[in-house]
C-alpha positions, 0 to 999 in steps of 0.5 A: 134206518134208525128210529127217529126221536123228536125232542121238545119241552122235556118230551122225547117222542118216538114209536118205541117209547111210551105214548105221549098224549096230544090232548085238549079242546077242539077249539078255544071257546072261552079262556076259563074253559081252556084252563079248566080242560088243560088243568083236568088233562094235566091232573089225569096225565100226572096221575097216570104218568103220561106225558101231555101236550095241550091242544086247542085251536084259536081258529077253525078255518075249515068249517062246513057253514059260514055260521059255524063258530071258528074261535077267538082268532089269532091274537086273542087265541094266542094270548089264551094259549100262552096263559094256559101254557104258563099257568098249567106248565104244559107244552102247546100244540096248535094249528095254522092255516095261513102263512101270516099266522106261522111266525106269531104261532111259533112264538107260543106253540111248542109244536105247530100243526099242519092241517090235513086239508093243507098238508100239500100246500108248499108255501105254507110248508116253507113258512112252517119249516123256517121256524125250526119248530117241531111240526105235526103233519096231519095226513090228508083224508085223500092221501095214501099213507105212502104219499106222506113221503113227499110232504116229508121230503119238502120239510127235509129239503128245507132243513126241518127234520123235527117231524111228527106224522099224524093219521086222522082217517081216510075218506070212504064214500060220502060222509064217512071216514075209515082208518087203515091199520096197515097204514100206520106201519107204512108211515112208520117206515119213515122212522119218524114218530107216528101219532093217531088222531082218534077224535077226528077219525070218528067224524062223519063229514057233513053228517049234520046240517051244516056240520060234521057228525061223529061217533064218540061212543066208539072212541075207545074201540078205535083208540085201542086198535090204533095203539095196538100198532105201536105208536108214539102218541095219541091225539084226543079232544075232550069237552065237559059237555060235548053236546054243547061244544061249539065244534066237533062235539059229536067226536069229543070224549066226555071230560069226566071219562078221561081218567078211565079212558087213558088208564086203559090206553096206557095198559094197551100201550105198555102191553104192545111195547113189551112184546118183541117184534115178529118179522113175518116178511 
């Protein structure tokens, strides 16, 4: 089966091409912060010749506590994202949680994200497939890699084959996630581009009172391991002051570390993709 290449916004995404960065904020806090982070990501990515898709959520519907910050909401959040897209000249990825969000999000986003916990919701998949947009499918923490085939089948049966598969860790007991490196090759058998959400794979769900904890000090270790598998992209969130972030700060990279971090990731990616495949079957 021939490797699939997904094209959007002058980006060609495949497992054999240089990795694309899906990077930005976990959730929009203010418009000015969104612009600051987008401008920093773009500046660093241009300096390192890495293609960028800017990521931020307008609403974090899946939060531990009712008191947790969720974001500016659909209408205002999409206005901010549209402004960021135009001012920074970057493609946008953002997630949806309800069917009614899909159509307005499709008018702004270049890639629509199907959240991990909702990745088997057939009605939501139908609405997303109908947009004809590129879809990033987050693998649920409770699914085995081979079970992504059934989600792919749903989208393909609805005529949408513009798919990206995203690993974000698997539940391992209570309050912990692990990443099975062999799972990447299983998902790559679909020939669709596979990306690695290294940020959320660092989570420790429920590790704090009413919120998730995280292990951002290990982000480089995990990202290097993931990119060693020959992936289409890396999904990364950063924040100028992670300790003050309104959501998932413990997993976010410090924004001032972005350049050295991505420089190392590019070196790893180039090395891996310069090597010939060894068939050990």
